[in-house]
N, CA, C and O atoms as a GROMACS GRO file, in nm:
protein
  432
    1MET      N    1 -16.053   5.678  -7.135
    1MET     CA    2 -16.029   5.780  -7.034
    1MET      C    3 -15.976   5.717  -6.906
    1MET      O    4 -15.884   5.772  -6.845
    2SER      N    5 -16.030   5.606  -6.864
    2SER     CA    6 -15.991   5.546  -6.737
    2SER      C    7 -15.844   5.507  -6.735
    2SER      O    8 -15.775   5.531  -6.636
    3GLN      N    9 -15.795   5.448  -6.842
    3GLN     CA   10 -15.657   5.403  -6.844
    3GLN      C   11 -15.560   5.520  -6.857
    3GLN      O   12 -15.457   5.522  -6.790
    4ILE      N   13 -15.591   5.616  -6.940
    4ILE     CA   14 -15.500   5.727  -6.965
    4ILE      C   15 -15.502   5.827  -6.851
    4ILE      O   16 -15.397   5.874  -6.809
    5GLU      N   17 -15.619   5.859  -6.802
    5GLU     CA   18 -15.631   5.966  -6.705
    5GLU      C   19 -15.673   5.916  -6.568
    5GLU      O   20 -15.717   5.995  -6.484
    6GLY      N   21 -15.660   5.787  -6.544
    6GLY     CA   22 -15.706   5.729  -6.419
    6GLY      C   23 -15.648   5.795  -6.295
    6GLY      O   24 -15.716   5.805  -6.193
    7ALA      N   25 -15.524   5.838  -6.303
    7ALA     CA   26 -15.460   5.899  -6.187
    7ALA      C   27 -15.523   6.031  -6.150
    7ALA      O   28 -15.507   6.079  -6.038
    8TYR      N   29 -15.595   6.092  -6.243
    8TYR     CA   30 -15.653   6.223  -6.218
    8TYR      C   31 -15.801   6.219  -6.183
    8TYR      O   32 -15.859   6.323  -6.148
    9LEU      N   33 -15.863   6.105  -6.190
    9LEU     CA   34 -16.007   6.099  -6.169
    9LEU      C   35 -16.048   6.145  -6.029
    9LEU      O   36 -16.153   6.207  -6.014
   10GLU      N   37 -15.969   6.116  -5.930
   10GLU     CA   38 -16.001   6.161  -5.795
   10GLU      C   39 -15.968   6.308  -5.775
   10GLU      O   40 -16.031   6.376  -5.694
   11ASP      N   41 -15.872   6.357  -5.850
   11ASP     CA   42 -15.828   6.496  -5.832
   11ASP      C   43 -15.920   6.595  -5.902
   11ASP      O   44 -15.926   6.711  -5.861
   12GLY      N   45 -15.988   6.555  -6.004
   12GLY     CA   46 -16.079   6.644  -6.075
   12GLY      C   47 -16.040   6.661  -6.219
   12GLY      O   48 -15.927   6.634  -6.259
   13LYS      N   49 -16.134   6.707  -6.297
   13LYS     CA   50 -16.115   6.732  -6.440
   13LYS      C   51 -16.143   6.878  -6.469
   13LYS      O   52 -16.236   6.937  -6.415
   14THR      N   53 -16.062   6.933  -6.554
   14THR     CA   54 -16.082   7.070  -6.599
   14THR      C   55 -16.151   7.067  -6.733
   14THR      O   56 -16.108   6.996  -6.824
   15LEU      N   57 -16.258   7.142  -6.747
   15LEU     CA   58 -16.330   7.146  -6.874
   15LEU      C   59 -16.253   7.223  -6.980
   15LEU      O   60 -16.258   7.189  -7.098
   16THR      N   61 -16.183   7.327  -6.939
   16THR     CA   62 -16.106   7.403  -7.037
   16THR      C   63 -15.977   7.453  -6.975
   16THR      O   64 -15.976   7.501  -6.862
   17ASN      N   65 -15.871   7.442  -7.050
   17ASN     CA   66 -15.741   7.493  -7.010
   17ASN      C   67 -15.673   7.547  -7.134
   17ASN      O   68 -15.606   7.474  -7.206
   18TRP      N   69 -15.691   7.673  -7.160
   18TRP     CA   70 -15.638   7.745  -7.276
   18TRP      C   71 -15.716   7.718  -7.404
   18TRP      O   72 -15.678   7.767  -7.510
   19ASP      N   73 -15.824   7.640  -7.397
   19ASP     CA   74 -15.911   7.628  -7.514
   19ASP      C   75 -15.989   7.757  -7.526
   19ASP      O   76 -16.041   7.809  -7.427
   20VAL      N   77 -15.996   7.809  -7.646
   20VAL     CA   78 -16.067   7.935  -7.667
   20VAL      C   79 -16.201   7.905  -7.732
   20VAL      O   80 -16.207   7.859  -7.847
   21PHE      N   81 -16.309   7.932  -7.659
   21PHE     CA   82 -16.443   7.917  -7.713
   21PHE      C   83 -16.490   8.055  -7.756
   21PHE      O   84 -16.477   8.152  -7.682
   22ASN      N   85 -16.545   8.063  -7.876
   22ASN     CA   86 -16.591   8.192  -7.927
   22ASN      C   87 -16.721   8.237  -7.864
   22ASN      O   88 -16.751   8.357  -7.862
   23HIS      N   89 -16.798   8.144  -7.813
   23HIS     CA   90 -16.928   8.178  -7.754
   23HIS      C   91 -16.947   8.097  -7.626
   23HIS      O   92 -16.903   7.983  -7.616
   24ARG      N   93 -17.014   8.158  -7.530
   24ARG     CA   94 -17.046   8.086  -7.407
   24ARG      C   95 -17.126   7.961  -7.436
   24ARG      O   96 -17.109   7.858  -7.369
   25GLU      N   97 -17.214   7.967  -7.535
   25GLU     CA   98 -17.299   7.852  -7.567
   25GLU      C   99 -17.214   7.734  -7.613
   25GLU      O  100 -17.248   7.619  -7.583
   26ASP      N  101 -17.103   7.761  -7.684
   26ASP     CA  102 -17.013   7.652  -7.726
   26ASP      C  103 -16.952   7.585  -7.603
   26ASP      O  104 -16.944   7.462  -7.597
   27PHE      N  105 -16.910   7.665  -7.506
   27PHE     CA  106 -16.852   7.610  -7.384
   27PHE      C  107 -16.956   7.530  -7.307
   27PHE      O  108 -16.926   7.422  -7.256
   28LEU      N  109 -17.077   7.581  -7.299
   28LEU     CA  110 -17.182   7.510  -7.224
   28LEU      C  111 -17.220   7.379  -7.292
   28LEU      O  112 -17.247   7.280  -7.224
   29TYR      N  113 -17.222   7.377  -7.424
   29TYR     CA  114 -17.247   7.254  -7.499
   29TYR      C  115 -17.137   7.153  -7.470
   29TYR      O  116 -17.164   7.035  -7.446
   30PHE      N  117 -17.011   7.199  -7.472
   30PHE     CA  118 -16.897   7.114  -7.442
   30PHE      C  119 -16.906   7.060  -7.298
   30PHE      O  120 -16.883   6.942  -7.275
   31ALA      N  121 -16.938   7.147  -7.203
   31ALA     CA  122 -16.950   7.106  -7.062
   31ALA      C  123 -17.058   7.000  -7.046
   31ALA      O  124 -17.037   6.900  -6.977
   32LYS      N  125 -17.172   7.020  -7.111
   32LYS     CA  126 -17.282   6.924  -7.101
   32LYS      C  127 -17.241   6.787  -7.155
   32LYS      O  128 -17.275   6.685  -7.096
   33ILE      N  129 -17.169   6.786  -7.266
   33ILE     CA  130 -17.122   6.659  -7.323
   33ILE      C  131 -17.026   6.590  -7.225
   33ILE      O  132 -17.034   6.469  -7.205
   34CYS      N  133 -16.934   6.668  -7.166
   34CYS     CA  134 -16.839   6.610  -7.070
   34CYS      C  135 -16.910   6.556  -6.947
   34CYS      O  136 -16.879   6.446  -6.903
   35PHE      N  137 -17.005   6.632  -6.892
   35PHE     CA  138 -17.079   6.586  -6.775
   35PHE      C  139 -17.152   6.456  -6.805
   35PHE      O  140 -17.152   6.363  -6.724
   36LYS      N  141 -17.215   6.450  -6.922
   36LYS     CA  142 -17.292   6.332  -6.959
   36LYS      C  143 -17.202   6.212  -6.987
   36LYS      O  144 -17.232   6.100  -6.946
   37SER      N  145 -17.092   6.236  -7.058
   37SER     CA  146 -17.005   6.126  -7.101
   37SER      C  147 -16.913   6.074  -6.992
   37SER      O  148 -16.886   5.954  -6.986
   38PHE      N  149 -16.865   6.161  -6.906
   38PHE     CA  150 -16.763   6.122  -6.809
   38PHE      C  151 -16.803   6.140  -6.664
   38PHE      O  152 -16.724   6.112  -6.574
   39GLY      N  153 -16.924   6.187  -6.640
   39GLY     CA  154 -16.967   6.219  -6.505
   39GLY      C  155 -16.965   6.104  -6.408
   39GLY      O  156 -16.947   6.124  -6.288
   40ASP      N  157 -16.982   5.982  -6.458
   40ASP     CA  158 -16.978   5.866  -6.370
   40ASP      C  159 -16.838   5.831  -6.325
   40ASP      O  160 -16.820   5.752  -6.233
   41ARG      N  161 -16.735   5.890  -6.390
   41ARG     CA  162 -16.596   5.858  -6.357
   41ARG      C  163 -16.519   5.976  -6.301
   41ARG      O  164 -16.404   5.961  -6.260
   42VAL      N  165 -16.579   6.093  -6.298
   42VAL     CA  166 -16.510   6.212  -6.248
   42VAL      C  167 -16.575   6.258  -6.119
   42VAL      O  168 -16.696   6.281  -6.114
   43LYS      N  169 -16.495   6.270  -6.015
   43LYS     CA  170 -16.548   6.307  -5.885
   43LYS      C  171 -16.558   6.458  -5.869
   43LYS      O  172 -16.656   6.507  -5.813
   44TYR      N  173 -16.461   6.532  -5.918
   44TYR     CA  174 -16.458   6.679  -5.906
   44TYR      C  175 -16.438   6.742  -6.043
   44TYR      O  176 -16.355   6.696  -6.122
   45TRP      N  177 -16.513   6.847  -6.071
   45TRP     CA  178 -16.502   6.919  -6.197
   45TRP      C  179 -16.446   7.059  -6.172
   45TRP      O  180 -16.480   7.123  -6.073
   46ILE      N  181 -16.363   7.106  -6.263
   46ILE     CA  182 -16.315   7.244  -6.264
   46ILE      C  183 -16.360   7.302  -6.397
   46ILE      O  184 -16.329   7.247  -6.502
   47THR      N  185 -16.434   7.411  -6.393
   47THR     CA  186 -16.488   7.463  -6.518
   47THR      C  187 -16.381   7.530  -6.604
   47THR      O  188 -16.363   7.494  -6.720
   48ILE      N  189 -16.310   7.625  -6.549
   48ILE     CA  190 -16.210   7.700  -6.627
   48ILE      C  191 -16.084   7.710  -6.542
   48ILE      O  192 -16.086   7.763  -6.431
   49ASN      N  193 -15.974   7.658  -6.595
   49ASN     CA  194 -15.848   7.658  -6.522
   49ASN      C  195 -15.776   7.791  -6.542
   49ASN      O  196 -15.756   7.836  -6.654
   50GLU      N  197 -15.737   7.853  -6.432
   50GLU     CA  198 -15.660   7.977  -6.432
   50GLU      C  199 -15.722   8.088  -6.519
   50GLU      O  200 -15.656   8.137  -6.611
   51PRO      N  201 -15.846   8.126  -6.491
   51PRO     CA  202 -15.910   8.229  -6.574
   51PRO      C  203 -15.835   8.362  -6.572
   51PRO      O  204 -15.837   8.436  -6.670
   52ASN      N  205 -15.768   8.392  -6.461
   52ASN     CA  206 -15.692   8.516  -6.455
   52ASN      C  207 -15.578   8.517  -6.557
   52ASN      O  208 -15.550   8.620  -6.617
   53LEU      N  209 -15.513   8.402  -6.577
   53LEU     CA  210 -15.406   8.395  -6.676
   53LEU      C  211 -15.458   8.399  -6.818
   53LEU      O  212 -15.393   8.455  -6.906
   54VAL      N  213 -15.574   8.340  -6.842
   54VAL     CA  214 -15.635   8.348  -6.975
   54VAL      C  215 -15.658   8.494  -7.012
   54VAL      O  216 -15.625   8.537  -7.122
   55ALA      N  217 -15.716   8.570  -6.918
   55ALA     CA  218 -15.746   8.711  -6.945
   55ALA      C  219 -15.618   8.793  -6.959
   55ALA      O  220 -15.603   8.871  -7.053
   56GLU      N  221 -15.526   8.775  -6.865
   56GLU     CA  222 -15.404   8.857  -6.867
   56GLU      C  223 -15.310   8.821  -6.982
   56GLU      O  224 -15.269   8.909  -7.058
   57MET      N  225 -15.278   8.694  -6.995
   57MET     CA  226 -15.178   8.655  -7.093
   57MET      C  227 -15.233   8.645  -7.235
   57MET      O  228 -15.158   8.661  -7.332
   58GLY      N  229 -15.362   8.620  -7.248
   58GLY     CA  230 -15.420   8.608  -7.382
   58GLY      C  231 -15.479   8.736  -7.436
   58GLY      O  232 -15.481   8.758  -7.557
   59TYR      N  233 -15.527   8.825  -7.346
   59TYR     CA  234 -15.599   8.944  -7.392
   59TYR      C  235 -15.540   9.075  -7.343
   59TYR      O  236 -15.585   9.182  -7.385
   60MET      N  237 -15.441   9.070  -7.254
   60MET     CA  238 -15.377   9.194  -7.211
   60MET      C  239 -15.232   9.199  -7.259
   60MET      O  240 -15.188   9.299  -7.314
   61ARG      N  241 -15.158   9.091  -7.237
   61ARG     CA  242 -15.017   9.088  -7.274
   61ARG      C  243 -14.990   9.024  -7.410
   61ARG      O  244 -14.885   9.047  -7.470
   62GLY      N  245 -15.085   8.944  -7.459
   62GLY     CA  246 -15.071   8.884  -7.591
   62GLY      C  247 -14.969   8.772  -7.599
   62GLY      O  248 -14.919   8.743  -7.708
   63LYS      N  249 -14.937   8.709  -7.488
   63LYS     CA  250 -14.836   8.603  -7.486
   63LYS      C  251 -14.895   8.465  -7.518
   63LYS      O  252 -14.825   8.379  -7.571
   64TYR      N  253 -15.023   8.444  -7.486
   64TYR     CA  254 -15.090   8.317  -7.512
   64TYR      C  255 -15.205   8.342  -7.609
   64TYR      O  256 -15.250   8.455  -7.624
   65PRO      N  257 -15.255   8.235  -7.675
   65PRO     CA  258 -15.367   8.253  -7.767
   65PRO      C  259 -15.485   8.319  -7.698
   65PRO      O  260 -15.515   8.288  -7.583
   66PRO      N  261 -15.552   8.409  -7.765
   66PRO     CA  262 -15.545   8.445  -7.906
   66PRO      C  263 -15.447   8.560  -7.936
   66PRO      O  264 -15.450   8.616  -8.045
   67ALA      N  265 -15.361   8.594  -7.842
   67ALA     CA  266 -15.255   8.694  -7.862
   67ALA      C  267 -15.310   8.832  -7.897
   67ALA      O  268 -15.271   8.894  -7.996
   68HIS      N  269 -15.402   8.880  -7.813
   68HIS     CA  270 -15.453   9.016  -7.827
   68HIS      C  271 -15.384   9.106  -7.726
   68HIS      O  272 -15.365   9.066  -7.611
   69CYS      N  273 -15.345   9.226  -7.767
   69CYS     CA  274 -15.286   9.323  -7.675
   69CYS      C  275 -15.276   9.459  -7.744
   69CYS      O  276 -15.302   9.472  -7.864
   70SER      N  277 -15.238   9.557  -7.666
   70SER     CA  278 -15.213   9.691  -7.720
   70SER      C  279 -15.108   9.758  -7.632
   70SER      O  280 -15.077   9.710  -7.523
   71ASP      N  281 -15.054   9.868  -7.680
   71ASP     CA  282 -14.954   9.942  -7.602
   71ASP      C  283 -15.013   9.984  -7.469
   71ASP      O  284 -15.131  10.016  -7.465
   72PRO      N  285 -14.941   9.985  -7.364
   72PRO     CA  286 -14.798   9.960  -7.348
   72PRO      C  287 -14.765   9.815  -7.315
   72PRO      O  288 -14.651   9.785  -7.279
   73PHE      N  289 -14.862   9.724  -7.327
   73PHE     CA  290 -14.842   9.585  -7.285
   73PHE      C  291 -14.778   9.498  -7.391
   73PHE      O  292 -14.722   9.393  -7.358
   74GLY      N  293 -14.784   9.537  -7.516
   74GLY     CA  294 -14.727   9.457  -7.623
   74GLY      C  295 -14.757   9.517  -7.758
   74GLY      O  296 -14.820   9.622  -7.769
   75ASN      N  297 -14.709   9.450  -7.859
   75ASN     CA  298 -14.727   9.496  -7.996
   75ASN      C  299 -14.794   9.385  -8.076
   75ASN      O  300 -14.729   9.316  -8.154
   76CYS      N  301 -14.924   9.368  -8.056
   76CYS     CA  302 -15.000   9.263  -8.123
   76CYS      C  303 -15.076   9.322  -8.241
   76CYS      O  304 -15.105   9.441  -8.243
   77PRO      N  305 -15.108   9.238  -8.341
   77PRO     CA  306 -15.184   9.288  -8.456
   77PRO      C  307 -15.329   9.323  -8.422
   77PRO      O  308 -15.394   9.394  -8.499
   78ALA      N  309 -15.379   9.275  -8.308
   78ALA     CA  310 -15.518   9.303  -8.271
   78ALA      C  311 -15.528   9.311  -8.120
   78ALA      O  312 -15.446   9.254  -8.048
   79GLY      N  313 -15.628   9.383  -8.074
   79GLY     CA  314 -15.658   9.382  -7.931
   79GLY      C  315 -15.661   9.518  -7.866
   79GLY      O  316 -15.610   9.616  -7.919
   80ASN      N  317 -15.723   9.521  -7.748
   80ASN     CA  318 -15.731   9.640  -7.665
   80ASN      C  319 -15.710   9.594  -7.521
   80ASN      O  320 -15.800   9.541  -7.457
   81SER      N  321 -15.589   9.616  -7.471
   81SER     CA  322 -15.550   9.566  -7.339
   81SER      C  323 -15.626   9.631  -7.224
   81SER      O  324 -15.625   9.579  -7.113
   82ASP      N  325 -15.691   9.742  -7.250
   82ASP     CA  326 -15.768   9.809  -7.144
   82ASP      C  327 -15.908   9.750  -7.128
   82ASP      O  328 -15.964   9.754  -7.018
   83VAL      N  329 -15.966   9.697  -7.235
   83VAL     CA  330 -16.105   9.653  -7.233
   83VAL      C  331 -16.120   9.502  -7.244
   83VAL      O  332 -16.197   9.442  -7.168
   84GLU      N  333 -16.048   9.439  -7.334
   84GLU     CA  334 -16.069   9.297  -7.362
   84GLU      C  335 -16.050   9.204  -7.242
   84GLU      O  336 -16.131   9.112  -7.225
   85PRO      N  337 -15.949   9.223  -7.157
   85PRO     CA  338 -15.937   9.133  -7.042
   85PRO      C  339 -16.060   9.136  -6.951
   85PRO      O  340 -16.099   9.034  -6.895
   86LEU      N  341 -16.121   9.253  -6.937
   86LEU     CA  342 -16.240   9.265  -6.853
   86LEU      C  343 -16.360   9.195  -6.915
   86LEU      O  344 -16.437   9.128  -6.846
   87VAL      N  345 -16.376   9.210  -7.045
   87VAL     CA  346 -16.486   9.145  -7.116
   87VAL      C  347 -16.468   8.994  -7.110
   87VAL      O  348 -16.565   8.920  -7.088
   88VAL      N  349 -16.346   8.948  -7.131
   88VAL     CA  350 -16.317   8.804  -7.128
   88VAL      C  351 -16.344   8.746  -6.989
   88VAL      O  352 -16.408   8.642  -6.977
   89MET      N  353 -16.297   8.813  -6.885
   89MET     CA  354 -16.319   8.764  -6.749
   89MET      C  355 -16.469   8.761  -6.717
   89MET      O  356 -16.518   8.666  -6.655
   90HIS      N  357 -16.541   8.864  -6.757
   90HIS     CA  358 -16.686   8.869  -6.737
   90HIS      C  359 -16.752   8.748  -6.802
   90HIS      O  360 -16.835   8.682  -6.740
   91ASN      N  361 -16.717   8.720  -6.926
   91ASN     CA  362 -16.778   8.608  -6.997
   91ASN      C  363 -16.736   8.473  -6.940
   91ASN      O  364 -16.816   8.379  -6.939
   92MET      N  365 -16.613   8.462  -6.892
   92MET     CA  366 -16.571   8.336  -6.829
   92MET      C  367 -16.649   8.312  -6.700
   92MET      O  368 -16.687   8.199  -6.670
   93LEU      N  369 -16.673   8.418  -6.623
   93LEU     CA  370 -16.752   8.404  -6.500
   93LEU      C  371 -16.895   8.363  -6.530
   93LEU      O  372 -16.952   8.279  -6.460
   94LEU      N  373 -16.954   8.422  -6.634
   94LEU     CA  374 -17.090   8.382  -6.673
   94LEU      C  375 -17.094   8.237  -6.720
   94LEU      O  376 -17.186   8.163  -6.685
   95ALA      N  377 -16.995   8.197  -6.800
   95ALA     CA  378 -16.989   8.059  -6.848
   95ALA      C  379 -16.971   7.962  -6.732
   95ALA      O  380 -17.035   7.856  -6.728
   96HIS      N  381 -16.886   7.997  -6.637
   96HIS     CA  382 -16.866   7.914  -6.518
   96HIS      C  383 -16.997   7.897  -6.442
   96HIS      O  384 -17.036   7.785  -6.408
   97ALA      N  385 -17.065   8.007  -6.417
   97ALA     CA  386 -17.190   8.002  -6.342
   97ALA      C  387 -17.295   7.917  -6.413
   97ALA      O  388 -17.366   7.839  -6.349
   98LYS      N  389 -17.305   7.931  -6.543
   98LYS     CA  390 -17.404   7.852  -6.618
   98LYS      C  391 -17.367   7.705  -6.622
   98LYS      O  392 -17.455   7.619  -6.614
   99ALA      N  393 -17.237   7.674  -6.632
   99ALA     CA  394 -17.195   7.533  -6.632
   99ALA      C  395 -17.224   7.469  -6.496
   99ALA      O  396 -17.268   7.355  -6.491
  100VAL      N  397 -17.200   7.541  -6.389
  100VAL     CA  398 -17.231   7.490  -6.255
  100VAL      C  399 -17.381   7.466  -6.241
  100VAL      O  400 -17.423   7.365  -6.185
  101LYS      N  401 -17.459   7.558  -6.292
  101LYS     CA  402 -17.605   7.543  -6.285
  101LYS      C  403 -17.650   7.419  -6.363
  101LYS      O  404 -17.733   7.342  -6.315
  102ILE      N  405 -17.596   7.399  -6.483
  102ILE     CA  406 -17.629   7.282  -6.563
  102ILE      C  407 -17.592   7.154  -6.488
  102ILE      O  408 -17.671   7.060  -6.482
  103TYR      N  409 -17.472   7.153  -6.430
  103TYR     CA  410 -17.429   7.034  -6.357
  103TYR      C  411 -17.521   7.005  -6.239
  103TYR      O  412 -17.564   6.891  -6.220
  104ARG      N  413 -17.550   7.106  -6.160
  104ARG     CA  414 -17.633   7.088  -6.042
  104ARG      C  415 -17.775   7.045  -6.075
  104ARG      O  416 -17.834   6.963  -6.004
  105GLU      N  417 -17.829   7.100  -6.182
  105GLU     CA  418 -17.969   7.070  -6.216
  105GLU      C  419 -17.986   6.939  -6.293
  105GLU      O  420 -18.089   6.873  -6.280
  106LEU      N  421 -17.886   6.900  -6.374
  106LEU     CA  422 -17.904   6.785  -6.461
  106LEU      C  423 -17.816   6.664  -6.429
  106LEU      O  424 -17.852   6.552  -6.466
  107PHE      N  425 -17.704   6.684  -6.363
  107PHE     CA  426 -17.608   6.572  -6.351
  107PHE      C  427 -17.565   6.540  -6.209
  107PHE      O  428 -17.488   6.446  -6.191
  108ARG      N  429 -17.608   6.610  -6.112
  108ARG     CA  430 -17.566   6.585  -5.973
  108ARG      C  431 -17.626   6.458  -5.921
  108ARG      O  432 -17.601   6.421  -5.806
   0.00000   0.00000   0.00000
């Protein structure tokens, strides 16, 4: 990590950027592993990069994975553009809050 990503260690690390976790617990498990494994080398952590784009482009417009959408936003095989972006954003906020709590309580 130090040699490949050394230029970014001062700028911060993002735990997820377009990775799709099916459950908040999966994300929290991943976050805990990252905090434990790389916490001594990472100064700033970012839990979820561009959550607004994940919700909009992945669950409303269907342009990014998992490509969910509905009319009038797109023609995807699955999805509900009126409900799914809200549910996704809600869950991302909960996952963010829990990851911050884990970091503060166990790794700070």
